[in-house]
N, C-alpha and C positions, 0 to 999 in steps of 0.2 A: 219340146220339139225334139224329134229324133231324126238322126241321119243313119243311113245304112252304111255299115262297114263290113268288110269281109275278113274274117279271121281264118287264116290258113293254118291247118295243123295236120299232123299225121295221126291217123286213127290206129290205135294199138290193136293187134289181133286179139280175138277172144280166147278164152281158155281152151276151147275145143280144137282150135287151129294151131295151138302153141306147138304141139309136137310136130305137125306137118311142116311148120315154118322151120323148126330146128332141123328137121330132116333135110329140107331143101338147102339150108345153109351149109349143112355138113356135106351134102353132095355137090355143092358148088354149082348147082343148076339154077341159074337165074331166069331161065326161059319161062319156067312155070310160075314164077312169083307174080302174084296179082299186083296190078298197079296200085300206087298209093291213092288212098281215098281223100278227096278234098271235100270238106263239109263246110258250106257257108253258114254262118251264124249271124243273126241280127242282134246287135247290142246298141245301147245308147251311144250317141256321139260324144266323145271326150274332147272338149276344145283344147285341152292342154297338149294333146299330141298332134294338133293341127289336122285331124282327120286322116292321118297317115296309117298305112298297113304296117304293122310291126311283124317282121319276118326274121326269124333266126336263120341266118344263112352264112355261108362262107363262100367266097368266090375263089376258085382255084386260079392258078396261074394261067390255065387255059380258058379262063372265063367261064368255067362250069359252075353249076349250082350244086352245092353239097347240102343234102338234107339229112339230118340225123334221123335214124330209125328207132323204133321202140326197143330193139334188142341191143342197142348200143352201137350197132354198125352204122355206117354212113353211106347214103346213096349219093352217088356222084353222077351228075348229068350235065349235059350242055344246056345252053340257053334255048336250044331247039327241042329239047326233050319235052315229052308230053307231061312229065311230072314236074317240070320246072315252072317256077312262077316268077314273073317280073315284079320287082318291088315298086309298084305304082300306087298312088293314092286313088282309091275309087271315088272319093268325094271331090278332090281338087283337080285331078287329072294332070298333075305336074310331077315331074321327076324330082328325086332328092336334091339335085343340084339347083333346080329352080326354087325349091323350098328354102334351101340355104340362102339363096340370094334374097328371097323375101324376108327371111329372118334377119339378115344383115341390114336390109332396108328398114325393118322395124326397129332394130337397135339404133340405127343411125337417126331415125325419126325421134326415138325416145331421147337420145342424147341431145338432139336439136331442141326438143321441147324443154328439157332440163336447162339447157343453156339459155333458152329464151326466158324461162322463169327466173333464172339467175340474173339476166340482164334487166328484167323488169324490177326485181328487188333492188338491184344496184341503182337503177334510176330513181326509184322511190327513196332510197337512202340519201341519194344526192339532193333530191328535191327537199327532203326534210332538213338536211344540213344547210342548204341554201336558205330555206325559210327561217330557220333558227338564226342564221347569221344576219339575215335582213332584219328580223325582229330585234336582235341584240344591237345592231347598228342604229336602228330607228330609236330604240329606247335610250341608247347612249346619247344620240343627237338631241333627243327631246329634253333629257335632263340637263345636258350642257346648255342648251338654249334657254331652258327655264331658269337655270341658275344665273346665266348671264343677264336675262331680263330682270330677274329679281334684284340682282346687284345694281343694275342700271336704275331700276325704280327706286331703290333705297338711296342711291347717290343723288338722284334728282330730288327726292323728298327732302333729304338733308340740306341740299342747296336751297330749296324753296323755304324750308323752315328757318334756316339760318338767315335768309334774306328777310323774312317776316320779322324775326327778332331784331335784326340789325337796323332795318329801316324804322320799324315801330319804336324801337328804343330811342333812336335819334329824334323822332317826332315828339315822343313824350318828354325827352330832355329839353327840347326846344320849348315845348308847351309850359312846363313848370319853370323853366328858366325865364321865359317871358313874363309869366305871372309874378315871379319873385322880383324881377326887375321893375315891373309896374308898381308893386308895393313899395319898393325902395324909392322910386321916383315920386310917389305921393309924399313920403316922409321928407325927401329933399326939398320938394316944392313948398311944403308947409313951413319947413325950417327957414328957407330963404325968404318967404313972404312974412315971416313973423307970426304965423298963425299957430294957435294952440288947439290941440285935439281936445274934444271931438269937433270943435267948430272949424272944420276945414272943408273946402270945396276944391275939387280937382278941375283946373281950367281945361277947356277943350276935351272934356272927358270922352265924348263919343268917338272922336277921331283916334284916341289912344286905345279905347276899348275894342274898336274894330280890329286894330292890329293884333291885340292880344288874342281875340277870338280866332283870327286866321291862323295864328301860330299854335293855338290849342285845338287843332283839328276841327275847325269850324264849331267852336263851342257856342251853344245856343244862348248863353247868358253870362254876362260879366257885370258884376255889381260891386260897388264900394259901399261898405257899411261900417260906420264908426261905432265903437263901444261907448255907450253913455251910461255912466254910473247914476245911481239914484240922486245923488247930490248935484249932478250936472244936468239933470233933466230940464229944469226951468230955464237955465241959461241956453241950452241947446235949442229948445223950442222957440225961444225968442230969436236966436240966430237964424233958425230955419224960416221963420216968417219973413225975414228980410232977404234971405239968399235963395230961397227955393225957386221963385219965379225967374230970376235972372239966369240961373244955371239951366233951367228947363228951356228957356227961350234960346239960349246959346245952342243947345242940342237940336232944337227945331230948325234953327237957321242952318246948321251944318248938314242936316238931313234934307234941307230944301222943302220943308213942310210949312206952307204958308196958308193952309186952310184954316188954321186956328192959331191963336196966340197962347202964351203960357197961362195967362189968367183965365183963358177959356177952356183949358184942358180940365175935364171932369175928374172927380174922385181923387183930388189931391188934398189930403188933410194937412193941417198946419200944426198938429200936435202928434205925438207918438201914438200909433194905433196898432191894432192887430186884426187879422182877418179870421173870422169865424167860418170854418168850412161848412158846418151844419147849417148855419143861417145864411151862408154865402153873402156876408156883408161885413163891413168894417166897424170896429168899435174902438173908442179911445181907451188907452191903458188907464186903469184907475190911478188916482193921485197917490194912493197908498202903496202902489206896486213897489216891491223891494228893489227891482233891477238886479243886475245890470240889464240894459236894453241893447240889442244889436239892431240898429236902425238902417233900413234900406234907404240910402241917401241918393246915390247916383247909380244909374242903371243903363245897360245896353242889352238888347235893343229897346228903343223907346217907341213902343207900339201905341201911338196916339189914336190911330184909326180904330183899333180894337178896344180902346179904353183901358189898356193894360199898362197903366203908369203907376207901378207899385213903388211908391216912395213913402217914407215916414212909417213903414211897417216894422214892427218888432219881430225879427226873425228868430229870436230866442224862444219863441212859442213853438217853433218847429222842432220836434225831438231830435231828428237826425242832425240838424244844424247845431242845435244846442250842445249835443255831446261832442261833435267835431270841434266846436269852438273851445270847449273845456279842454279837450285833448291838445289842441294847438297851443293853448296858453300854458299847458304843463310841459310840453316837449319843445316849445319855441321854434317850431317848424311847421310846414304845411301838412295837413292831414286830408284824408279822402274818405268819404263814405260812399256806399253803393246802394243802388235801388233800381228796380225795374219800373220804368215809366212808359208812357204811351209811345214814345219814340224809340224804345229799346232800353238796354242796360246803360244806365248813366252813373256818373260819379259827381258828387259835389265836393269840389276842391275848396278847402278853406286855407288861404294863405295869410298868415299874420302880417299886419302892418304895425311897425314899431314906431316909438316916438323918436328914435334916432337910428342912424345907420352905423353898424359896428363891423369892422373888417372881419373876414372869416377866421383869421388866426386868433382873434380875441373872443370869438363867440364860444360860449360855454365856460369861459374862465371867470375869475373874480372881477375882471374889468368889464364884463358884459353886464351892463345895467339897463338893458333895454326893457321896455314895458309895452305889452301889446295894447294898442289903442284903437284897433279896427281890423277888418279883414277884407280880402278880396274874395268874393264868392263867385266861383266859376262852375257852371254845369256843362259837362262834356259827355259826349257819346263815345264809348270805347270802340264801337264798330268802325268809327271813322279812322282809327289808327291802323286798321288792317286793310284799308282800301287802297287801290292803285299800287299794289306791291308786286303782283305776279303777272305773267303774260296772260293774255285773254283766253288762251286755250288750256290753261292749267286750272284744275278745280279739285274739289273733294277733300280739302284740308280743313280739319276741325281745330279751332282754337278754344281751349277751355280756360277760363279765368277763374281761379280759385283763391279764396281768402282763408287764412288761418283762423279768422274770426267767424267763419261759417258761411261766407258768401261764395256762390259758384254760378257761373254763367257760361254759355257756349255760343260761339260764333262760327259761321261757315264762311270760308274764303274760297271764292270761285272766280279766278281771273282778277279783274279789276274791282269786283264787288265783294263786299263783306256784309253779312246779314246777321242779325240777332236771332238765334235759334231758341232762346229761352233760358230760364233758370235751371241749374243743375248741370251735371256732367253728361252731355248728350252725344259724346263722340262714338264712333263706330267701334265696338269692342273687337271686331274682326281683326283690327290692326293694333291690338295691344302690344304686339311684339315689335312694333315700329313706333318708338317714342323719342321725341327730341326735347330736351330740357335745357334751359339756359337762364341765367340771371337776367331779368328783364330791365329793371330800373330800381335805383335806390335814391331816395330824395336827398340822402346825405352825400351823394357823389359817386356811388359805386356804379360801374358800367356793366353792361351785359357781358357774360362770359359763357362759353359753350359748356354744356353738361352732357348727361347721358343722352343717347339717341332715343327718338320716339316721335310719334305723331302728336303727342302733347308737347307744348312748348311751355317751359317753366318761366314764369315771370315773377321774379322775386323783387318785391318792392316794400320798403319800410313805410307803412302807412297806418293810420290810426282808425280803429273801428268806432262803433257808435252804440255800444251796449248800454252804458249808463253814465250819468254825469260824474260819478266817482270812480269809474273804471276806464282805464285806457288800454285798449287792445292794439298791439302792434301787428298789423297785417303783413303776411307774406303771400303775395299773389302768385298763383301758378297759371300761366296762360297756355 
């Protein structure tokens, strides 16, 4: 795009007229001098000069226009002279003063734009600073709250775990204490009555066994079984034929069972027998059997309606019981075996019954001449020891019961309920960093004491395993 501009210049005279010009200049006669020639020229518009006419001029003090001539002289004329030219822009139509104002306004607008840009960048910087400050504050608050919640969770867990250990320990101590007391009462009753083991019958057995079962976290079985040596077998079987029906009738009367009499109760052998699991039937022990025999003599519960009156059975035929009895005879204290039954993880407690009661300070000394003449066999469910310990809205606690002899079982505690989850360590490994351990119970009198923290609770209990008749494994249980 082109715009038209006018370039005003003075045309120099040609060579032929040079002498005449000089002559006129020398003569000082300006009358004959031809007027200056103004030659308009078209050129492209130059935006940088704002379309203005560039004129080399000097304004005299009389406001005349001085125009330099080609010979070095200066033509001076007024503004009314024909040769004078006003300095106007042919494209804009504004004077120099108005152009200056427009330039000032342009500069002012430029400064305003720059300031506006500066303000925008300042606002952006402030927004970024405020955003970063908000993010930092939020993250700080989040981590502080998270740490506080984790601390609170850890404290609550420790409290609940400690509660489980404390209450469960007390229940276990009461259980084993009641079982031991029951065994001592049998010895005392027999001694007072002048009875000689194994020919001993516990009077009012069912009423006493119910109390033991209650204290043993609702144990499902409480049985008294005398140890009968081979040379005592004939005399014991004669004693059993005379005493078995009266003691069974006594239990029926206590339980208010009048549908049958003791003589009408089926499956009651009068000689020492054993139960063959394969044949699902009872068989008498051979006359040449070497013994000793562990005879199931008195039992609770007495399930007559189901025909489950297991008396006169030789429990030494059961491997787990046999090894536990051997261990109890060697250690002279209660032993426990573990198994997974239909009702969950159970323990068979074998509490020795001795022929005499010896004070605790003499036990294990040279004056301790006790002899094991029978056992109290109690079957208890470990899940019962972890029930009714926590508030109903608390759950998700795993209790892992481990034995140094190779047994492991896991229980889940949720509020008032405790369930058997199965064999093995099944706790949630996500919480391995939260572990609580404590000594749970020691049959020799050690009480629970707090250990390292964790979601596992350590249950240390000196109990005997069931590997073999000639091997006694002292269990340490981790709960």
